[in-house]
C-alpha distance (Angstrom), angle and dihedral (degrees) to the residues before:
residue distance angle dihedral
M1 . . .
Q2 3.80 . .
Y3 3.77 95.1 .
I4 3.79 93.1 51.1
K5 3.82 90.3 45.2
K6 3.78 89.8 60.1
S7 3.79 101.4 38.0
D8 3.75 99.1 38.5
P9 3.72 116.4 17.8
E10 3.87 94.9 176.0
L11 3.82 93.8 54.9
Y12 3.82 90.2 42.2
Q13 3.89 90.5 55.5
A14 3.88 91.0 50.6
M15 3.91 89.7 50.3
L16 3.82 92.1 46.2
R17 3.77 92.5 50.8
E18 3.76 90.9 49.3
L19 3.93 90.8 47.4
Q20 3.91 85.2 51.8
R21 3.95 93.7 45.4
Q22 3.91 87.5 52.1
T23 3.67 95.4 49.9
G24 3.74 99.6 38.5
N25 3.74 100.2 41.4
L26 3.82 131.6 69.9
E27 3.83 106.5 -111.5
L28 3.71 110.5 -147.9
I29 3.77 104.0 154.1
A30 3.76 102.4 125.3
S31 3.73 95.1 -141.6
E32 3.99 96.1 54.0
N33 3.64 133.1 81.1
F34 3.77 140.2 162.8
V35 3.91 116.4 -106.7
S36 3.72 123.2 -141.7
R37 3.75 122.7 -101.7
A38 3.78 89.2 -105.2
V39 3.91 90.5 58.0
L40 3.87 89.0 46.2
E41 3.84 89.7 53.0
A42 3.83 95.7 47.3
A43 3.88 88.1 47.8
G44 3.71 92.5 51.1
S45 3.67 96.4 44.2
V46 3.88 137.3 118.2
L47 3.91 87.3 -99.7
T48 3.84 83.9 86.8
N49 3.76 88.9 73.9
K50 3.88 94.9 61.9
Y51 3.70 126.2 92.5
A52 3.90 110.0 -155.3
E53 3.86 110.5 168.1
G54 3.70 109.4 -179.5
Y55 3.86 131.4 27.4
P56 3.74 136.0 -64.9
Y57 3.76 86.0 -110.4
R58 3.84 141.8 29.6
W59 3.75 133.1 -133.5
S60 3.79 112.8 -102.4
K61 3.88 112.8 -125.3
K62 3.77 89.7 -150.9
T63 3.75 99.5 51.2
D64 3.96 99.7 18.0
K65 3.84 84.5 -135.1
I66 3.81 134.2 116.2
N67 3.71 113.9 -82.9
Y68 3.76 117.0 -167.9
D69 3.61 92.6 -167.3
L70 3.86 92.9 65.6
Y71 3.81 116.3 84.0
G72 3.89 111.3 -118.3
R73 3.81 106.5 173.6
Y74 3.71 125.8 103.5
Y75 3.89 89.9 -149.1
G76 3.73 130.6 61.7
G77 3.85 121.6 -129.8
C78 3.93 93.9 53.7
E79 3.77 98.6 120.1
F80 3.83 95.3 108.4
I81 3.87 93.2 36.0
D82 3.73 86.0 54.6
E83 3.82 89.4 57.4
A84 3.91 90.4 55.0
E85 3.62 95.7 47.6
K86 3.91 93.9 47.4
L87 3.71 86.0 52.2
A88 3.88 93.5 54.1
I89 3.80 89.9 44.0
E90 3.77 97.3 51.4
R91 3.76 94.0 41.6
A92 3.77 92.1 53.3
K93 3.67 92.0 50.3
T94 3.79 92.1 50.3
I95 3.87 93.4 47.6
F96 3.80 94.4 49.8
K97 3.79 99.5 28.6
C98 3.81 92.4 -127.9
E99 3.81 134.7 149.2
H100 3.77 97.5 -127.8
A101 3.75 138.5 16.6
N102 3.77 131.6 -168.6
V103 3.85 112.6 -163.4
Q104 3.79 98.2 177.7
P105 3.92 105.4 87.9
H106 3.63 110.9 115.6
S107 3.74 92.6 -145.2
G108 3.73 143.3 -1.4
S109 3.74 90.4 -98.0
Q110 3.83 92.9 56.7
A111 3.87 88.7 47.0
N112 3.83 88.0 53.0
M113 3.81 89.6 48.5
A114 3.83 95.3 50.7
A115 3.79 88.6 45.1
Y116 3.68 97.1 55.1
F117 3.88 93.6 44.1
A118 3.84 88.6 52.4
L119 3.82 91.7 55.7
I120 3.76 110.2 31.0
K121 3.85 140.7 12.6
P122 3.96 129.4 -115.3
G123 3.84 110.3 -78.3
D124 3.82 95.5 33.8
T125 3.83 120.5 123.0
I126 3.76 123.3 -98.3
L127 3.83 120.9 -168.7
S128 3.82 105.1 -156.2
L129 3.79 141.6 152.2
E130 3.81 116.4 -75.3
L131 3.76 111.1 -109.8
T132 3.70 96.2 -127.7
H133 3.81 89.7 52.1
G134 3.74 91.5 56.1
G135 3.76 107.4 -72.2
H136 3.78 127.4 132.3
L137 3.88 131.0 -110.6
T138 3.72 89.9 -109.3
H139 3.70 93.1 54.8
G140 3.82 90.8 75.1
H141 3.74 115.9 -52.1
P142 3.82 109.9 154.0
L143 3.88 91.8 -125.4
S144 3.95 89.8 52.8
F145 3.85 121.6 83.1
S146 3.73 81.3 -113.8
G147 3.73 99.4 63.3
Y148 3.80 88.9 36.8
L149 3.75 99.7 54.9
F150 3.91 102.4 28.4
N151 3.76 137.7 54.8
I152 3.80 103.0 -113.8
V153 3.77 122.8 -155.5
P154 3.81 109.7 -176.0
Y155 3.81 127.6 -145.3
G156 3.90 122.6 -167.1
V157 3.81 145.4 -175.0
N158 3.72 125.9 -76.1
R159 3.84 112.4 -90.5
E160 3.75 95.2 -131.8
T161 3.78 102.1 39.7
E162 3.95 97.6 25.7
K163 3.85 87.6 -142.4
F164 3.72 131.3 107.5
D165 3.69 117.5 -71.3
Y166 3.89 103.3 -153.4
D167 3.78 94.8 -170.8
E168 3.75 89.8 53.8
I169 3.79 88.1 48.6
R170 3.69 91.0 49.0
R171 3.85 91.4 49.3
I172 3.88 90.7 53.3
A173 3.75 91.7 46.7
L174 3.87 92.2 51.6
E175 3.77 90.6 49.8
V176 3.74 98.8 47.0
K177 3.81 103.1 30.7
P178 3.77 99.2 -148.7
Q179 3.65 122.8 -159.7
M180 3.89 90.4 -138.2
I181 3.73 134.9 24.4
L182 3.79 117.1 -155.2
T183 3.89 126.3 -164.4
G184 3.80 133.9 170.3
A185 3.75 124.4 91.3
S186 3.78 147.0 -143.8
A187 3.76 95.9 -146.7
Y188 3.92 110.8 22.4
P189 3.85 113.2 116.2
R190 3.69 95.9 -164.1
A191 3.92 135.5 87.5
I192 3.77 113.2 -99.4
N193 3.79 121.5 -134.4
F194 3.76 101.3 -137.3
A195 3.81 92.7 176.9
R196 3.74 89.7 59.9
F197 3.75 91.9 50.8
R198 3.92 88.4 51.8
E199 3.81 88.2 55.3
I200 3.72 93.0 53.3
A201 3.84 93.0 44.6
D202 3.78 91.4 50.1
E203 3.71 91.9 48.3
V204 3.93 93.5 55.4
K205 3.87 89.6 34.2
A206 3.89 90.8 -117.6
K207 3.77 130.5 151.2
L208 3.88 116.2 -110.2
V209 3.75 123.3 -137.0
V210 3.78 123.4 179.6
D211 3.71 121.4 -159.6
M212 3.86 101.6 -159.2
A213 3.81 95.7 169.1
H214 3.79 95.6 127.6
I215 3.75 100.4 41.4
A216 3.88 101.4 32.5
G217 3.87 90.3 114.9
L218 3.76 93.2 51.4
I219 3.66 89.0 49.0
A220 3.80 92.5 48.4
A221 3.79 90.9 55.2
G222 3.92 93.2 45.7
L223 3.67 94.9 -110.5
H224 3.78 97.0 122.0
Q225 3.76 130.7 37.9
S226 3.91 107.3 -87.7
P227 3.83 117.6 -121.9
V228 3.85 91.2 -153.3
P229 3.89 97.3 91.8
Y230 3.79 91.6 45.9
A231 3.75 110.6 35.6
D232 3.88 127.3 72.5
I233 3.66 89.1 -141.3
V234 3.74 134.4 10.1
T235 3.87 125.0 -155.4
S236 3.78 129.1 -168.1
T237 3.66 144.3 158.2
T238 3.86 117.6 -122.5
H239 3.85 98.6 -132.8
K240 3.72 123.5 57.0
T241 3.89 109.9 67.6
L242 3.81 91.0 -13.4
R243 3.90 85.1 67.1
G244 3.74 98.2 -147.5
P245 3.78 133.8 118.8
R246 3.81 121.6 -55.1
G247 3.91 103.2 -86.7
G248 3.74 145.1 97.1
L249 3.73 141.3 -89.3
I250 3.79 137.4 -169.1
L251 3.79 127.6 -161.3
C252 3.80 123.8 -174.4
K253 3.76 149.9 154.7
E254 3.72 113.6 -82.2
E255 3.72 94.3 -109.5
Y256 3.78 89.1 66.4
A257 3.79 96.0 41.4
K258 3.76 98.6 96.4
D259 3.76 94.8 47.6
V260 3.82 90.5 47.5
D261 3.68 91.8 52.5
R262 3.85 91.3 45.8
W263 3.71 94.3 51.4
V264 3.94 93.2 47.0
F265 3.66 91.8 49.6
P266 3.03 127.1 44.3
G267 3.88 89.4 -5.4
T268 3.76 101.2 68.8
Q269 3.78 107.6 -5.0
G270 3.78 147.4 41.4
G271 3.70 128.6 -153.0
P272 3.86 112.9 2.9
L273 3.68 120.7 -120.1
M274 3.95 98.9 -108.6
H275 3.72 96.2 -176.0
I276 3.85 89.5 56.2
I277 3.82 91.8 42.1
A278 4.00 86.7 55.7
A279 3.77 88.9 47.6
K280 3.77 89.2 50.9
A281 3.84 89.0 52.4
A282 3.83 90.3 52.5
A283 3.82 93.1 49.6
F284 3.83 89.5 47.4
Q285 3.83 89.5 52.4
E286 3.83 85.8 53.3
A287 3.78 91.4 50.2
L288 3.76 89.4 54.9
Q289 3.78 93.9 62.6
P290 3.84 123.3 93.3
E291 3.81 91.8 -119.9
F292 3.80 90.0 64.9
K293 3.77 93.0 68.3
E294 3.78 89.6 48.6
Y295 3.78 87.7 51.1
Q296 3.78 93.4 48.9
N297 3.72 91.3 47.2
Q298 3.80 90.1 53.0
I299 3.78 88.1 52.7
M300 3.72 91.7 59.7
I301 3.78 93.4 43.1
N302 3.73 91.4 53.4
A303 3.71 91.8 47.8
R304 3.77 93.2 51.8
T305 3.80 89.3 46.5
L306 3.77 94.0 48.1
A307 3.83 90.7 47.1
K308 3.89 91.9 52.0
A309 3.83 89.8 46.2
L310 3.79 93.6 50.6
R311 3.77 89.5 49.1
D312 3.77 89.1 51.0
E313 3.81 88.3 52.8
G314 3.75 88.6 58.3
F315 3.84 102.2 -99.0
N316 3.74 124.6 142.3
L317 3.79 111.3 -131.0
V318 3.87 125.2 -157.2
S319 3.80 107.5 -103.4
G320 3.80 90.4 2.1
G321 3.88 95.9 -84.9
T322 3.77 144.3 -18.6
D323 3.87 139.8 -75.5
N324 3.90 92.7 -170.2
H325 3.62 141.0 25.3
L326 3.77 101.3 -54.0
M327 3.77 146.2 57.1
M328 3.81 138.6 -167.9
I329 3.86 123.4 -138.6
N330 3.73 111.6 -153.3
L331 3.68 105.5 -149.7
G332 3.80 95.3 -168.4
T333 3.73 134.4 -113.2
E334 3.88 127.7 -54.3
E335 3.84 91.0 -105.6
E336 3.89 89.7 56.4
G337 3.88 87.9 63.1
G338 3.74 103.3 -129.6
P339 3.76 126.0 126.7
S340 3.79 121.3 -77.9
G341 3.80 123.4 -117.6
K342 3.95 87.2 -102.5
K343 3.78 92.3 50.9
M344 3.78 95.0 46.4
E345 3.88 91.2 46.0
E346 3.73 88.5 56.1
S347 3.85 95.7 42.9
L348 3.83 90.5 49.7
D349 3.80 90.4 49.5
L350 3.78 89.4 53.9
A351 3.89 85.3 54.5
G352 3.69 93.6 51.1
I353 3.69 95.8 -102.9
T354 3.79 120.1 123.8
A355 3.70 118.6 -151.3
N356 3.74 136.7 133.8
K357 3.80 138.9 -118.5
N358 3.73 115.1 -118.0
T359 3.73 136.7 173.2
V360 3.78 119.7 -106.7
P361 3.67 127.8 -141.6
F362 3.85 108.9 -70.5
D363 3.70 92.3 4.9
T364 3.81 117.8 -176.5
R365 3.91 95.6 -160.5
K366 3.80 125.0 78.8
P367 3.85 119.0 -95.0
F368 3.74 90.6 -109.1
V369 3.83 90.4 56.4
A370 3.74 101.8 25.2
S371 3.87 128.7 168.0
G372 3.81 100.6 -114.1
I373 3.82 146.9 60.9
R374 3.77 120.9 -140.8
L375 3.95 114.4 -146.2
G376 3.70 129.4 -176.2
T377 3.83 135.7 -174.3
P378 3.89 106.0 -147.8
A379 3.84 98.8 95.1
I380 3.84 96.6 43.3
T381 3.88 87.5 46.8
T382 3.72 90.6 52.8
R383 3.95 87.8 56.3
G384 3.85 88.7 55.6
M385 3.73 101.3 -102.3
K386 3.73 120.3 152.1
E387 3.76 145.0 177.2
P388 3.84 98.1 -48.6
E389 3.78 92.0 49.6
M390 3.76 90.1 51.7
I391 3.76 88.2 59.9
R392 3.81 92.7 48.9
I393 3.91 89.1 47.8
A394 3.79 90.4 54.6
N395 3.90 91.3 52.0
F396 3.74 88.3 49.8
I397 3.84 92.1 51.3
K398 3.93 90.7 47.2
R399 3.81 92.3 50.9
V400 3.84 90.0 51.0
F401 3.81 89.4 50.3
N402 3.82 90.8 49.3
D403 3.73 92.0 50.3
H404 3.83 103.2 28.2
E405 3.83 90.8 136.3
N406 3.86 96.3 47.4
D407 3.76 108.8 87.2
E408 3.88 92.2 -177.9
K409 3.84 92.8 56.6
L410 3.76 89.0 44.1
A411 3.81 91.5 56.7
K412 3.83 90.0 49.4
I413 3.86 89.7 53.3
K414 3.82 86.8 47.3
E415 3.79 91.0 58.8
E416 3.77 91.5 49.5
V417 3.77 90.7 48.9
S418 3.79 89.7 51.5
T419 3.84 91.4 52.4
F420 3.86 87.7 46.2
C421 3.76 95.4 52.6
S422 3.91 92.0 47.0
K423 3.83 86.8 68.8
F424 3.77 88.8 64.7
P425 3.77 106.0 47.4
L426 3.75 122.0 -152.2
Y427 3.82 125.3 -167.9
A428 3.84 89.2 -8.6
D429 3.81 91.3 168.1
L430 3.85 92.9 55.0
L431 3.80 90.2 47.7
Q432 3.74 92.1 48.5
E433 3.95 90.7 49.3
N434 3.75 90.8 50.2
R435 3.78 103.7 47.0
């Protein structure tokens, strides 16, 4: 960061403090991770200079299939950019064993937008997971394009088990006859049965879209059922468990490939971010290595260990535990007298632990206050933490819970957390260069 240090000291200081925060805090936000230096280099490369509207291929009018020999860009000078995007495409197809991959979406939200438009039209009905039960804004919130343009019918989790009730989801589908069923979640700690969703979709003649953003890394490693054989279109982010740059990804069957491409560009985006596509390619290369499966397996082991340790500390977890990389602490209602999710998030932050407030199923508090805390293990696993560290982290969280109003004690915990994190260095060379 030496050039920024010289040219823009104010921006440099903000970036340096963020580097120090990431390295000195416990990062437990389930949707965040730390990329490799290779991914950082690609994301900060000269590829950011290049416009490349279009694709590194065109659709053949004769065969109606992709032809890599036909020029598909609207700008010249893209021959090397094409190589980078082709690498990202082919690696994504190999990882997820899919027929077509579009690596251009700027985000998971834009991937979802293009996927919906490729399958249905505005005004159609989508059956999707209720936001307060673990869904995402783009799954139908009224302030999102999804809720604005489509008729959203929500399904939720069972009140007793706090898990999906597939018979109930089927009942709703038979009643409303949606044009599309959407599954995937941002705060659901259990495995999802994509085959069952396909059966329900087929019964009501609906398209099936799976948003696998949170669990893409687990799926890539074969540790969770893949949605690719069952869904018409699969969307994802490339960060989170996949450990790539912030961006989006669409996988689909060949019959939808042309419509997906059309709705990404020019339908919802202009020029792709070629430096980020290169960073995706770098992350996909890492995901193809044997070590990646070991890493993903450790994410899940850490999640199960942390969940058990939290239960042992007396916390109530949504659905009782986890099958993936995340878990949800239910802090209880306002009447029960404990801290809200908002308050707990703030107290954890003062103690050097980064997490996020989250609604829990059937929450009585508003989303900006919430009754839950969402925790995930990808980032701390990237740092090399394993089972013993999960037990220590659970104890940190319990102490924060007990002293959530005591800033002095929270500051003491922060010192301990900083010392704890120093044993698991992150971006050590960057820190050394910027001392």
